[in-house]
C-alpha positions in Angstrom: -17.5 -29.3 5.2 -21.2 -29.7 4.6 -22.9 -28.2 1.5 -24.6 -25.7 3.6 -21.4 -24.6 5.3 -19.7 -24.3 1.9 -22.5 -22.1 0.6 -22.1 -19.9 3.6 -18.3 -19.7 3.5 -18.0 -18.6 -0.2 -20.1 -15.4 0.2 -18.2 -14.5 3.3 -14.9 -14.8 1.5 -16.2 -12.8 -1.4 -17.5 -10.1 0.9 -14.2 -9.9 2.8 -12.3 -9.7 -0.6 -14.6 -6.8 -1.7 -14.0 -5.0 1.6 -10.2 -5.4 1.2 -10.4 -4.2 -2.4 -11.9 -0.9 -1.3 -8.4 -0.1 0.2 -7.0 -0.1 -3.3 -9.4 2.5 -4.5 -8.6 4.7 -1.4 -4.9 4.3 -1.9 -5.2 5.5 -5.5 -6.3 8.9 -4.1 -3.2 9.2 -1.8 -0.9 11.1 -4.2 -3.6 13.5 -5.3 -4.8 14.3 -1.7 -1.2 14.7 -0.5 -0.5 17.2 -3.3 -3.8 19.1 -2.7 -3.0 19.4 1.1 -0.2 21.7 0.2 3.4 21.9 1.4 3.0 20.7 5.0 6.1 19.3 6.6 6.1 15.5 6.2 6.2 14.7 10.0 3.3 17.2 10.6 1.3 15.7 7.8 1.9 12.2 9.2 0.9 13.3 12.7 -2.4 14.9 11.7 -3.4 12.2 9.2 -2.7 9.3 11.6 -4.5 11.1 14.5 -7.6 11.2 12.3 -7.0 7.5 11.4 -6.9 6.5 15.0 -10.2 8.3 15.6 -11.7 6.4 12.6 -10.6 3.1 14.1 -11.8 4.1 17.6 -15.2 5.1 16.2 -15.5 1.8 14.4 -14.7 -0.2 17.6 -17.2 1.8 19.6 -19.9 1.3 17.0 -19.4 -2.5 17.3 -19.5 -2.2 21.1 -15.8 -2.8 21.7 -13.3 -0.9 23.7 -10.8 0.6 21.3 -7.9 0.2 23.8 -8.5 -3.5 24.5 -6.4 -4.7 21.6 -3.4 -2.5 22.4 -1.8 -5.4 24.3 0.4 -6.9 21.6 3.9 -8.4 21.7 6.8 -5.9 21.0 7.5 -7.5 17.6 3.9 -6.7 16.5 4.3 -3.1 17.6 7.7 -2.8 16.0 6.4 -4.1 12.7 3.1 -2.2 12.7 4.5 1.2 13.7 7.6 0.8 11.7 5.7 -0.1 8.6 3.0 2.7 8.9 5.3 5.5 10.1 8.2 4.6 7.9 6.2 4.2 4.7 4.2 7.4 5.0 7.0 9.6 6.1 9.0 8.5 3.0 5.9 8.9 0.9 5.1 12.4 1.9 8.7 13.3 1.6 8.9 11.9 -1.9 5.8 13.8 -3.1 7.3 17.1 -1.8 10.8 16.4 -3.2 10.0 15.1 -6.7 7.3 15.5 -9.4 4.2 13.7 -8.0 3.5 11.4 -10.9 7.1 10.1 -11.0 7.4 9.7 -7.2 4.0 8.0 -7.2 4.9 5.4 -9.8 8.3 4.7 -8.1 6.4 4.1 -4.9 4.1 1.6 -6.6 7.0 -0.8 -7.2 5.8 -2.4 -3.9 3.4 -5.0 -5.5 6.4 -6.3 -7.5 8.7 -6.3 -4.4 6.0 -8.2 -2.4 6.1 -10.9 -5.1 9.9 -11.1 -5.1 10.1 -11.0 -1.3 7.4 -13.7 -0.9 9.4 -16.0 -3.3 12.2 -15.9 -0.7 10.0 -17.2 2.1 10.5 -20.8 3.3 9.1 -23.3 0.8 9.3 -20.8 -2.0 11.8 -20.2 -4.7 12.6 -17.6 -7.4 11.5 -18.6 -11.0 12.3 -17.0 -14.3 9.1 -14.9 -14.4 10.1 -13.4 -11.1 13.4 -12.2 -12.6 11.7 -11.1 -15.8 9.1 -9.1 -13.9 11.8 -7.5 -11.8 13.7 -6.4 -14.9 10.6 -5.0 -16.5 9.9 -3.0 -13.3 13.5 -1.8 -13.2 13.2 -0.7 -16.9 10.1 1.3 -16.1 11.8 2.9 -13.2 14.8 3.9 -15.2 12.6 5.3 -18.0 10.6 7.3 -15.5 13.6 8.8 -13.7 15.5 9.6 -16.9 12.5 10.8 -18.8 13.6 8.8 -21.8 16.8 10.7 -22.3 19.3 8.3 -20.8 21.2 9.1 -17.7 21.6 12.7 -19.0 17.9 13.1 -18.3 18.3 12.5 -14.5 17.5 15.7 -12.7 19.8 15.8 -9.7 17.4 18.1 -7.7 14.8 15.3 -7.6 17.2 12.5 -6.5 16.2 12.8 -2.8 12.5 12.4 -3.8 13.3 9.4 -6.0 15.2 7.7 -3.2 12.4 8.5 -0.8 9.9 6.9 -3.2 12.0 3.8 -3.5 12.2 3.6 0.3 8.4 3.7 0.3 8.2 0.6 -1.9 10.8 -1.3 0.1 9.2 -0.4 3.5 5.7 -1.3 2.5 6.6 -4.5 0.8 8.7 -5.7 3.7 5.9 -4.8 6.1 3.3 -6.6 4.1 5.3 -9.8 3.7 6.5 -9.9 7.4 2.9 -9.3 8.5 2.1 -12.9 7.4 3.8 -14.0 10.6 1.1 -12.3 12.7 -2.1 -13.4 11.1 -3.9 -13.8 14.4 -3.5 -10.1 15.4 -7.0 -8.5 15.4 -7.7 -5.7 12.9 -8.6 -3.4 15.8 -4.9 -3.3 16.7 -4.3 -1.2 13.6 -5.8 1.7 15.5 -3.1 1.5 18.1 -0.4 1.5 15.4 -2.0 4.6 14.0 -2.0 6.3 17.4 1.7 5.5 18.0 2.6 6.7 14.6 0.8 10.0 15.1 2.6 10.5 18.4 6.0 9.7 16.9 5.4 12.0 14.0 4.3 14.8 16.2 7.5 14.5 18.3 9.7 14.5 15.2 7.7 17.5 13.9 8.3 19.5 17.0 12.0 18.6 17.0 12.9 19.1 13.3 10.2 21.1 11.5 8.5 24.5 11.4 4.7 24.3 11.7 2.8 25.2 8.6 -1.0 24.7 8.3 -3.0 24.2 5.0 -3.9 27.3 3.1 -7.5 27.4 2.3 -10.6 25.1 2.6 -9.5 22.8 -0.2 -6.2 22.0 1.5 -7.9 21.5 4.9 -10.5 19.1 3.2 -7.7 17.2 1.5 -5.8 16.8 4.8 -8.9 15.5 6.6 -9.7 13.1 3.7 -6.2 11.7 4.0 -6.9 10.5 7.6 -10.4 9.3 6.7 -9.5 7.3 3.6 -6.0 6.3 2.3 -4.3 6.9 5.7 -7.2 5.7 7.8 -10.0 3.3 6.9 -7.9 1.8 4.1 -5.6 0.0 6.6 -8.5 -1.5 8.5 -10.3 -2.8 5.4 -7.1 -4.1 3.9 -6.2 -6.0 7.1 -9.7 -7.6 7.1 -9.4 -8.5 3.5 -6.1 -10.2 3.6 -7.0 -12.2 6.7 -10.5 -13.3 5.7 -10.7 -12.8 1.9 -9.0 -14.2 -1.2 -5.5 -12.8 -0.8 -4.5 -14.0 -4.3 -7.3 -11.9 -5.9 -6.4 -8.9 -3.7 -2.8 -9.1 -4.7 -3.8 -9.1 -8.4 -6.1 -6.2 -8.0 -3.5 -4.1 -6.2 -1.6 -3.6 -9.5 -4.5 -1.3 -10.6 -3.5 1.2 -8.0 -0.6 2.9 -9.8 -2.6 3.3 -13.0 -5.7 4.7 -11.2 -3.5 7.0 -9.1 -1.6 8.3 -12.2 -4.9 8.9 -14.1 -6.3 10.8 -11.1 -3.2 13.1 -10.8 -3.3 13.9 -14.6 -7.1 14.4 -14.6 -6.8 16.9 -11.7 -4.1 18.8 -13.5 -1.5 17.9 -10.8 0.8 16.1 -13.3 1.6 16.0 -17.0 0.8 12.9 -19.0 4.0 12.4 -21.1 4.8 9.2 -23.1 7.5 8.2 -20.7 4.9 8.2 -17.9 2.6 5.9 -19.7 5.4 3.6 -20.9 6.8 3.4 -17.4 3.3 2.6 -16.0 3.0 -0.3 -18.5 6.4 -1.7 -17.7 5.9 -1.4 -13.9 2.4 -2.8 -13.8 3.2 -5.4 -16.5 6.4 -6.5 -14.7 4.4 -6.9 -11.5 1.8 -9.0 -13.2 4.5 -11.2 -14.8 6.3 -11.7 -11.5 3.0 -12.7 -9.9 2.3 -15.4 -12.5 2.2 -18.2 -10.0 -0.2 -16.2 -7.8 -2.6 -15.4 -10.6 -2.9 -18.8 -12.1 -5.8 -20.8 -10.6 -4.7 -23.6 -8.4 -4.9 -27.0 -10.0 -7.5 -29.3 -8.5 -6.5 -32.8 -7.8 -7.9 -35.3 -10.3 -10.9 -37.1 -9.0 -10.1 -40.7 -7.9 -12.0 -43.5 -9.6 -14.6 -45.2 -7.4 -14.2 -48.5 -9.3 -12.5 -51.3 -7.4 -9.0 -52.3 -8.5 -8.2 -55.8 -9.4 
């Protein structure tokens, strides 16, 4: 690589990383917007939000002079992963926020950065190290503290167990989707719009079959529902896809651990959750455990020692 090409490539990587990092900020608003949108049935909320997300992607393609339907021709495995990841994650997420206290469900969901690290260590050529296990134990301790509210197993509230399980399903679904997506790095970002459209259709069918329609009550709830599709359930997927494919994925992985803290702070600031000591302690354990488990990702790669130019012998 020439010096000129190197100077050009580094700004482009930095720009792609910054674009991908904007998804983390959008995702930190997901819990608050879902709560503000009111008690809409989960499938209905998925259908509306992902329909808006598809329109966001289609508009972006049209602005760039591309046909939004061109990239829908993808192998079945790509469709299964994309739709399964998006539809499965968000269904469980909306269900968790409606079945358990939002701050607790939100933090349980944000075990996904830790699970991504653990799942990545199981890929070919990788292996589990002591810091992976220690990080997992710290995350588990934070989860137990959050669910039991610091009172041991007597503090578990049975009425919230479905919500807790749904939040854990969120973490597993998203981490599995993220790790398996590495196999399809050549799939264009525009294909995400097709996944959003398919998710919206599936969610609408499930809503008609299993739920009673209920619309937001008031302008604030309507605005929150629209914002879901525009931001954390819409543009976030496109910018994240661009970032992980063209930016510094190690930096993006490290920055994603800020999402649970930002999300929790926003919920408490808006008066949608209570800031108890167990919440803050659980947040420290979960985020700290994720950082510890990603130790090998956060350390800068060692550069090979420069070889001497002096002749030998």
